[in-house]
N, CA, C and O atoms as a DFTB+ gen file, in Angstrom:
536 C
 N C O
     1  1       1.147      -1.079      -0.029
     2  2       0.051       0.131       0.000
     3  2       0.835       1.226       0.067
     4  3       1.765       1.255       0.873
     5  1       0.489       2.593      -1.019
     6  2       1.479       3.481      -0.746
     7  2       1.200       4.518      -0.006
     8  3       0.122       4.208       0.502
     9  1       1.507       5.624       0.402
    10  2       1.567       6.555       1.126
    11  2       1.241       7.724       0.235
    12  3       1.963       8.034      -0.713
    13  1      -0.176       8.551       0.651
    14  2       0.427       9.846      -0.169
    15  2      -0.218      11.334       0.711
    16  3      -1.340      11.699       1.063
    17  1       1.129      11.879       0.810
    18  2       1.107      13.175       1.584
    19  2       0.835      13.998       1.139
    20  3       1.295      14.173       0.011
    21  1      -0.328      15.325       1.867
    22  2      -0.468      16.714       1.224
    23  2       0.057      17.458       2.015
    24  3       0.185      17.220       3.216
    25  1       0.418      18.432       1.448
    26  2       0.625      19.428       2.152
    27  2      -0.653      20.384       2.326
    28  3      -1.691      20.217       1.686
    29  1      -0.438      21.485       3.341
    30  2      -2.011      22.375       3.509
    31  2      -1.581      23.939       2.974
    32  3      -0.475      24.446       2.787
    33  1      -2.665      24.352       2.850
    34  2      -1.810      25.893       2.011
    35  2      -1.847      26.720       3.243
    36  3      -2.801      26.840       4.012
    37  1      -0.605      27.308       3.329
    38  2      -0.486      28.237       4.690
    39  2      -1.249      29.625       4.882
    40  3      -1.588      30.115       5.959
    41  1      -1.444      30.151       3.612
    42  2      -2.843      31.051       3.997
    43  2      -3.951      30.718       4.627
    44  3      -4.223      31.070       5.774
    45  1      -4.872      29.794       3.671
    46  2      -6.027      29.466       4.328
    47  2      -6.423      28.063       5.543
    48  3      -7.375      27.791       6.275
    49  1      -4.939      27.379       5.186
    50  2      -4.614      26.153       6.286
    51  2      -6.065      25.259       5.696
    52  3      -6.494      24.639       6.670
    53  1      -6.664      25.073       4.857
    54  2      -7.901      24.347       4.207
    55  2      -7.593      23.522       3.015
    56  3      -7.889      22.329       2.947
    57  1      -6.921      24.263       1.963
    58  2      -6.658      23.729       0.813
    59  2      -5.318      22.326       0.398
    60  3      -4.255      22.441       1.009
    61  1      -5.398      21.626      -0.176
    62  2      -4.350      20.862      -0.158
    63  2      -3.694      21.127      -1.273
    64  3      -4.129      21.592      -2.327
    65  1      -2.404      20.739      -0.925
    66  2      -1.309      21.704      -2.242
    67  2      -0.458      20.343      -2.719
    68  3       0.170      19.589      -1.975
    69  1      -0.591      20.258      -3.938
    70  2       0.351      19.105      -4.592
    71  2       1.696      19.638      -5.005
    72  3       2.698      18.993      -4.694
    73  1       1.822      20.966      -5.802
    74  2       2.540      21.491      -6.272
    75  2       4.484      21.731      -5.484
    76  3       4.721      21.151      -4.425
    77  1       5.380      22.411      -6.020
    78  2       6.537      22.715      -4.774
    79  2       5.780      24.098      -3.923
    80  3       4.757      24.780      -3.859
    81  1       6.844      23.944      -3.483
    82  2       6.186      25.671      -2.247
    83  2       7.176      27.082      -3.357
    84  3       8.057      27.051      -4.215
    85  1       6.466      28.012      -2.757
    86  2       6.782      29.087      -3.557
    87  2       7.838      29.713      -3.160
    88  3       7.451      30.415      -2.226
    89  1       9.111      29.899      -3.340
    90  2       9.593      31.112      -2.586
    91  2       9.739      32.626      -3.178
    92  3       9.879      33.114      -4.299
    93  1       9.609      33.237      -1.513
    94  2       9.908      34.380      -2.621
    95  2      10.724      35.612      -1.542
    96  3      10.829      35.769      -0.326
    97  1      10.998      36.029      -2.259
    98  2      12.255      37.108      -1.436
    99  2      12.005      38.611      -1.226
   100  3      11.353      39.170      -2.108
   101  1      12.407      39.304      -0.243
   102  2      12.103      40.730      -0.003
   103  2      12.947      41.407       0.929
   104  3      12.842      41.074       2.110
   105  1      13.870      42.409       0.576
   106  2      14.324      43.019       1.507
   107  2      15.225      42.088       2.495
   108  3      15.156      42.068       3.724
   109  1      16.237      41.189       1.512
   110  2      17.250      40.020       2.293
   111  2      16.111      38.736       3.026
   112  3      16.632      38.065       3.917
   113  1      15.212      38.534       2.814
   114  2      14.790      37.634       3.453
   115  2      14.115      36.849       2.727
   116  3      13.070      37.371       2.337
   117  1      14.269      35.867       2.402
   118  2      13.182      34.485       1.572
   119  2      12.954      33.631       2.569
   120  3      13.564      33.067       3.476
   121  1      11.709      33.727       2.044
   122  2      11.038      32.110       2.734
   123  2      10.398      31.575       1.823
   124  3      10.346      32.057       0.692
   125  1       9.760      30.399       2.205
   126  2       8.931      29.245       1.076
   127  2       7.537      29.335       1.915
   128  3       7.500      29.459       3.139
   129  1       6.377      29.251       1.050
   130  2       5.386      28.809       1.626
   131  2       4.642      27.978       0.452
   132  3       4.856      28.047      -0.758
   133  1       3.451      26.951       1.342
   134  2       3.080      26.410       0.651
   135  2       1.451      26.741      -0.045
   136  3       0.377      26.603       0.541
   137  1       1.603      27.060      -1.009
   138  2       0.753      27.769      -1.606
   139  2      -0.849      27.045      -2.779
   140  3      -0.326      26.731      -3.849
   141  1      -1.928      26.838      -2.829
   142  2      -2.972      26.832      -3.681
   143  2      -2.462      27.114      -4.672
   144  3      -1.504      27.869      -4.507
   145  1      -2.771      26.709      -6.192
   146  2      -2.547      27.304      -7.365
   147  2      -3.429      28.666      -7.479
   148  3      -2.997      29.666      -8.051
   149  1      -4.833      28.588      -6.815
   150  2      -5.215      29.760      -6.264
   151  2      -4.136      31.322      -6.154
   152  3      -3.848      32.391      -6.692
   153  1      -3.879      30.401      -5.001
   154  2      -2.930      31.872      -4.164
   155  2      -1.353      31.827      -4.956
   156  3      -0.488      32.650      -4.659
   157  1      -1.187      31.030      -5.722
   158  2      -0.030      31.201      -6.330
   159  2      -0.462      32.526      -7.809
   160  3       0.246      33.529      -7.895
   161  1      -1.320      32.369      -8.541
   162  2      -1.986      33.021      -9.359
   163  2      -2.531      34.585      -8.633
   164  3      -2.636      35.659      -9.225
   165  1      -2.761      34.356      -7.482
   166  2      -2.916      36.376      -6.873
   167  2      -1.195      36.316      -6.288
   168  3      -0.736      37.400      -6.646
   169  1      -0.906      36.112      -6.098
   170  2       0.610      36.481      -5.213
   171  2       1.182      36.963      -6.828
   172  3       1.301      38.162      -7.080
   173  1       1.482      36.000      -7.769
   174  2       1.922      36.460      -8.970
   175  2       1.261      37.410      -9.509
   176  3       1.893      38.450      -9.696
   177  1      -0.171      37.373      -9.921
   178  2      -0.462      38.777     -10.547
   179  2       0.127      40.131     -10.044
   180  3       0.382      41.190     -10.616
   181  1       0.270      39.618      -8.522
   182  2       0.560      41.008      -7.531
   183  2       1.755      41.582      -7.688
   184  3       1.724      42.774      -7.991
   185  1       2.845      41.053      -7.563
   186  2       4.062      41.380      -7.895
   187  2       4.378      41.565      -9.297
   188  3       5.448      42.025      -9.694
   189  1       3.538      41.240      -9.943
   190  2       4.015      41.004     -11.590
   191  2       4.342      42.432     -12.526
   192  3       4.813      42.381     -13.662
   193  1       4.025      43.587     -11.871
   194  2       4.357      44.963     -12.124
   195  2       6.240      45.045     -11.397
   196  3       7.261      45.319     -12.028
   197  1       6.130      44.768     -10.222
   198  2       7.886      44.801      -9.946
   199  2       8.330      43.805     -10.742
   200  3       9.226      44.379     -11.361
   201  1       8.290      42.408     -11.238
   202  2       9.288      41.750     -11.671
   203  2       9.609      42.590     -13.088
   204  3      10.697      42.995     -13.496
   205  1       8.075      42.727     -13.788
   206  2       8.171      43.561     -14.946
   207  2       9.268      44.898     -15.335
   208  3       9.718      45.069     -16.468
   209  1       9.571      45.752     -14.193
   210  2      10.478      46.564     -13.868
   211  2      11.470      46.566     -12.973
   212  3      12.007      47.565     -12.493
   213  1      11.772      45.171     -12.695
   214  2      12.846      45.175     -11.841
   215  2      14.303      44.347     -12.661
   216  3      14.383      44.162     -13.875
   217  1      14.964      44.093     -12.012
   218  2      16.453      43.749     -12.499
   219  2      16.657      42.785     -12.025
   220  3      17.204      42.742     -10.923
   221  1      16.300      41.715     -12.670
   222  2      16.462      39.871     -12.312
   223  2      18.115      40.070     -11.491
   224  3      18.808      41.039     -11.802
   225  1      18.576      39.112     -10.509
   226  2      19.466      39.283      -9.961
   227  2      19.893      37.947     -10.660
   228  3      18.824      37.481     -11.054
   229  1      20.834      37.143     -10.997
   230  2      21.279      36.063     -11.323
   231  2      22.156      35.425      -9.725
   232  3      22.673      35.887      -8.707
   233  1      21.901      34.211     -10.316
   234  2      22.516      33.178      -8.583
   235  2      23.654      33.101      -8.108
   236  3      24.321      32.538      -8.977
   237  1      24.302      33.331      -7.230
   238  2      25.586      33.245      -7.363
   239  2      25.998      31.903      -7.140
   240  3      25.135      31.031      -7.240
   241  1      27.603      31.463      -6.749
   242  2      28.196      30.578      -7.165
   243  2      28.168      29.901      -5.681
   244  3      28.610      30.481      -4.689
   245  1      27.712      28.871      -5.665
   246  2      27.817      28.187      -3.793
   247  2      29.551      27.903      -3.730
   248  3      30.320      27.527      -4.615
   249  1      29.799      28.270      -2.232
   250  2      31.521      27.655      -2.228
   251  2      30.933      25.979      -1.559
   252  3      29.837      25.428      -1.457
   253  1      32.210      25.662      -1.254
   254  2      31.991      24.240      -0.570
   255  2      31.198      23.629       0.454
   256  3      31.052      22.433       0.704
   257  1      30.723      24.610       0.990
   258  2      29.940      24.144       2.363
   259  2      28.381      24.486       2.180
   260  3      27.408      24.278       2.905
   261  1      28.574      25.273       0.547
   262  2      27.219      25.507       0.139
   263  2      26.409      26.480       0.161
   264  3      25.425      26.638      -0.562
   265  1      27.022      27.540       1.459
   266  2      26.703      28.789       0.937
   267  2      26.971      29.931       0.158
   268  3      28.156      30.202      -0.037
   269  1      25.962      30.765      -0.399
   270  2      26.411      31.759      -1.338
   271  2      27.829      32.612      -1.151
   272  3      28.138      32.972      -0.015
   273  1      28.564      32.884      -2.125
   274  2      29.478      33.757      -2.330
   275  2      29.027      34.943      -2.115
   276  3      27.942      35.253      -2.608
   277  1      29.891      36.033      -1.191
   278  2      29.637      37.283      -1.649
   279  2      29.916      37.868      -2.855
   280  3      30.897      37.481      -3.491
   281  1      29.091      38.886      -3.338
   282  2      29.941      39.150      -4.658
   283  2      31.577      39.645      -4.859
   284  3      32.123      39.729      -3.758
   285  1      32.321      39.930      -5.797
   286  2      33.312      40.292      -5.581
   287  2      33.442      41.752      -6.103
   288  3      32.638      42.134      -6.954
   289  1      34.405      42.586      -5.644
   290  2      34.732      43.763      -5.561
   291  2      34.280      43.981      -6.861
   292  3      33.344      44.759      -7.044
   293  1      34.830      43.388      -7.811
   294  2      34.812      43.632      -9.145
   295  2      32.902      43.684      -9.725
   296  3      32.325      44.557     -10.373
   297  1      32.498      42.683      -9.291
   298  2      31.115      42.689      -9.136
   299  2      29.873      44.291      -8.444
   300  3      28.772      44.792      -8.670
   301  1      31.029      44.450      -7.580
   302  2      30.586      45.582      -6.822
   303  2      30.938      46.798      -7.405
   304  3      30.207      47.717      -7.035
   305  1      31.850      47.127      -8.226
   306  2      32.317      47.925      -8.922
   307  2      31.388      48.136     -10.151
   308  3      30.837      49.219     -10.349
   309  1      31.236      47.067     -10.964
   310  2      30.312      47.369     -12.194
   311  2      28.767      47.601     -11.192
   312  3      28.330      48.661     -11.641
   313  1      28.265      47.355     -10.630
   314  2      27.346      47.747     -10.478
   315  2      27.368      48.936      -9.403
   316  3      26.313      49.462      -9.051
   317  1      28.152      49.191      -9.081
   318  2      28.176      51.246      -8.803
   319  2      28.410      51.808      -9.995
   320  3      27.894      52.836     -10.434
   321  1      29.299      51.027     -10.574
   322  2      29.441      52.053     -11.952
   323  2      27.877      52.827     -13.038
   324  3      27.480      53.888     -13.520
   325  1      27.480      51.251     -12.891
   326  2      26.228      51.282     -13.976
   327  2      25.015      52.081     -13.100
   328  3      23.990      52.460     -13.667
   329  1      25.187      52.236     -12.044
   330  2      23.896      53.097     -10.986
   331  2      24.302      54.327     -10.890
   332  3      23.469      55.170     -10.559
   333  1      26.155      54.873     -11.247
   334  2      26.541      56.526     -11.296
   335  2      26.365      57.002     -12.748
   336  3      26.132      58.181     -13.011
   337  1      26.501      55.914     -13.800
   338  2      25.750      56.292     -15.053
   339  2      24.591      56.395     -15.183
   340  3      24.137      57.297     -15.886
   341  1      23.885      55.613     -14.625
   342  2      21.871      55.982     -14.669
   343  2      21.636      57.078     -14.135
   344  3      20.420      57.267     -14.120
   345  1      22.291      58.035     -13.613
   346  2      22.355      58.900     -12.493
   347  2      22.050      60.390     -13.325
   348  3      23.188      60.772     -13.599
   349  1      21.303      61.183     -13.739
   350  2      22.075      62.382     -13.809
   351  2      22.223      63.544     -13.037
   352  3      21.344      64.393     -13.185
   353  1      23.290      63.819     -12.109
   354  2      23.655      64.332     -11.083
   355  2      25.115      65.156     -11.087
   356  3      26.252      64.683     -11.063
   357  1      24.715      66.455     -11.123
   358  2      26.199      67.073     -11.266
   359  2      26.648      67.037      -9.860
   360  3      27.498      67.927      -9.893
   361  1      26.642      66.663      -8.829
   362  2      26.623      66.763      -7.551
   363  2      27.944      65.428      -7.040
   364  3      28.704      65.498      -6.074
   365  1      27.845      64.379      -8.002
   366  2      28.919      63.445      -8.139
   367  2      29.719      63.297      -9.551
   368  3      29.044      63.339     -10.579
   369  1      31.066      63.133      -9.640
   370  2      32.267      63.029     -10.245
   371  2      32.182      62.169     -11.491
   372  3      32.656      61.041     -11.357
   373  1      31.706      62.456     -12.598
   374  2      31.578      61.068     -13.236
   375  2      32.310      60.065     -13.626
   376  3      33.384      60.541     -13.993
   377  1      32.311      58.326     -13.811
   378  2      33.004      57.634     -13.568
   379  2      33.036      56.938     -15.484
   380  3      32.159      56.862     -16.344
   381  1      34.631      56.528     -15.456
   382  2      34.967      55.708     -16.894
   383  2      34.286      54.515     -16.938
   384  3      33.333      54.286     -16.193
   385  1      34.815      53.528     -17.975
   386  2      34.329      52.391     -17.663
   387  2      35.484      51.278     -17.429
   388  3      35.220      50.091     -17.624
   389  1      36.949      51.751     -16.949
   390  2      37.416      51.197     -16.044
   391  2      38.258      52.270     -15.146
   392  3      37.811      53.412     -15.247
   393  1      39.237      52.148     -14.401
   394  2      39.835      52.723     -13.341
   395  2      39.170      52.795     -11.690
   396  3      38.104      52.263     -11.379
   397  1      39.779      53.328     -11.041
   398  2      39.601      53.337      -9.713
   399  2      38.039      54.160      -9.301
   400  3      37.919      54.902     -10.276
   401  1      37.416      54.292      -8.846
   402  2      36.243      54.646      -8.651
   403  2      36.371      55.943      -7.403
   404  3      36.918      55.772      -6.313
   405  1      35.792      57.118      -7.821
   406  2      36.074      58.087      -6.790
   407  2      35.405      57.608      -5.838
   408  3      34.719      56.591      -5.936
   409  1      35.572      58.482      -4.534
   410  2      35.263      57.976      -3.161
   411  2      34.009      58.603      -3.523
   412  3      33.178      57.796      -3.937
   413  1      33.596      59.936      -3.481
   414  2      32.467      60.434      -3.284
   415  2      31.105      59.114      -4.301
   416  3      30.061      58.593      -3.907
   417  1      31.504      59.073      -5.027
   418  2      30.570      58.434      -5.924
   419  2      30.003      56.311      -4.942
   420  3      28.993      55.615      -4.844
   421  1      31.532      56.243      -4.491
   422  2      31.273      55.004      -3.697
   423  2      30.463      54.941      -2.475
   424  3      29.766      54.034      -2.022
   425  1      30.766      56.318      -1.979
   426  2      29.876      56.709      -0.504
   427  2      28.283      56.691      -0.668
   428  3      27.451      55.976      -0.111
   429  1      28.076      58.076      -1.954
   430  2      26.858      57.649      -2.184
   431  2      26.352      56.594      -2.874
   432  3      25.142      56.648      -2.653
   433  1      26.640      55.378      -3.798
   434  2      25.965      53.964      -3.459
   435  2      25.969      53.860      -1.950
   436  3      24.878      53.897      -1.381
   437  1      27.076      53.735      -1.241
   438  2      26.765      52.843      -0.247
   439  2      25.692      53.415       0.424
   440  3      24.911      52.635       0.969
   441  1      25.467      54.712       0.509
   442  2      24.593      55.528       1.310
   443  2      23.187      55.498       0.633
   444  3      22.311      54.943       1.295
   445  1      22.955      55.832      -0.164
   446  2      21.532      55.678      -1.405
   447  2      21.266      54.397      -1.565
   448  3      20.125      54.009      -1.312
   449  1      22.308      53.437      -2.036
   450  2      21.420      52.265      -2.549
   451  2      21.374      51.159      -1.377
   452  3      20.351      50.695      -0.872
   453  1      22.655      50.852      -1.069
   454  2      23.302      49.700       0.144
   455  2      22.950      50.393       1.688
   456  3      23.018      49.580       2.610
   457  1      22.637      51.591       2.011
   458  2      22.418      51.473       3.019
   459  2      20.718      51.884       3.008
   460  3      20.255      52.119       4.124
   461  1      19.925      51.968       2.034
   462  2      18.495      52.243       2.152
   463  2      17.652      53.328       2.689
   464  3      16.820      53.508       3.578
   465  1      18.445      54.178       1.429
   466  2      18.162      55.794       1.817
   467  2      16.299      55.808       1.725
   468  3      15.379      55.005       1.566
   469  1      16.516      57.327       1.950
   470  2      14.775      57.730       1.920
   471  2      14.522      57.170       0.647
   472  3      15.234      56.977      -0.338
   473  1      12.987      56.893       0.984
   474  2      11.908      56.958      -0.322
   475  2      11.902      58.014      -0.960
   476  3      11.561      58.126      -2.137
   477  1      12.346      59.038      -0.110
   478  2      12.099      60.759      -1.326
   479  2      13.665      60.652      -1.745
   480  3      13.850      61.216      -2.823
   481  1      14.720      60.147      -1.251
   482  2      16.010      60.242      -2.127
   483  2      15.780      59.286      -3.187
   484  3      16.016      59.513      -4.373
   485  1      15.289      58.157      -2.698
   486  2      15.230      57.025      -4.084
   487  2      14.122      58.015      -5.091
   488  3      14.528      58.291      -6.220
   489  1      13.281      58.328      -4.830
   490  2      12.539      58.881      -5.928
   491  2      13.286      59.790      -6.342
   492  3      13.811      59.647      -7.447
   493  1      13.526      60.939      -5.584
   494  2      14.680      61.576      -6.651
   495  2      15.560      61.368      -7.382
   496  3      15.929      61.962      -8.395
   497  1      16.040      60.223      -6.712
   498  2      17.243      59.447      -8.353
   499  2      16.235      58.942      -9.155
   500  3      16.437      59.159     -10.349
   501  1      15.117      58.282      -8.875
   502  2      14.682      57.546     -10.658
   503  2      14.225      58.831     -11.208
   504  3      14.131      59.034     -12.418
   505  1      13.948      59.678     -10.321
   506  2      13.130      61.153     -11.198
   507  2      13.642      61.413     -12.200
   508  3      13.148      61.498     -13.325
   509  1      15.517      61.676     -11.578
   510  2      16.628      62.233     -12.123
   511  2      16.966      60.973     -13.354
   512  3      17.140      61.310     -14.525
   513  1      17.006      60.060     -13.085
   514  2      17.485      59.416     -14.080
   515  2      15.936      59.467     -15.513
   516  3      16.219      59.638     -16.699
   517  1      14.947      59.346     -15.197
   518  2      13.731      59.419     -16.202
   519  2      14.135      60.691     -16.881
   520  3      13.773      60.771     -18.054
   521  1      14.743      61.604     -16.440
   522  2      14.990      63.296     -17.350
   523  2      16.403      62.671     -18.101
   524  3      16.252      62.754     -19.320
   525  1      17.693      62.087     -17.750
   526  2      18.040      61.990     -18.448
   527  2      17.774      60.978     -19.533
   528  3      18.374      61.200     -20.584
   529  1      17.030      59.958     -19.499
   530  2      16.519      58.877     -20.628
   531  2      15.748      59.721     -21.337
   532  3      15.619      59.256     -22.469
   533  1      14.851      61.311     -21.144
   534  2      13.997      61.468     -22.023
   535  2      14.204      62.145     -23.130
   536  3      13.304      62.259     -23.962
């Protein structure tokens, strides 16, 4: 005799779930949740505009003990360069495709992007970028 195991939808506690758990990441926190097809569709519809306008993060290589390696300085510098080049700001020096990054640019990136700057400053940065692309 074989045994069948069902999981229960974590939202409603009633619906049987037969598919894989859903993984969601937000602000550095990743969770898995058992959802019925209906709830997966609702979550997908809710998040679709954010995914359509976001930039996909590629998976990081795993080291021998199974944990993700941190991005290299080269990766971080490339991210900082791309960020600075997308900004239409006179208060920061320009950056080239190679060479040392100016301290002011690294500090601004660290504060405004990695340091979770205020919503107002992020909106200002986005608005400045939209003006540059217009």
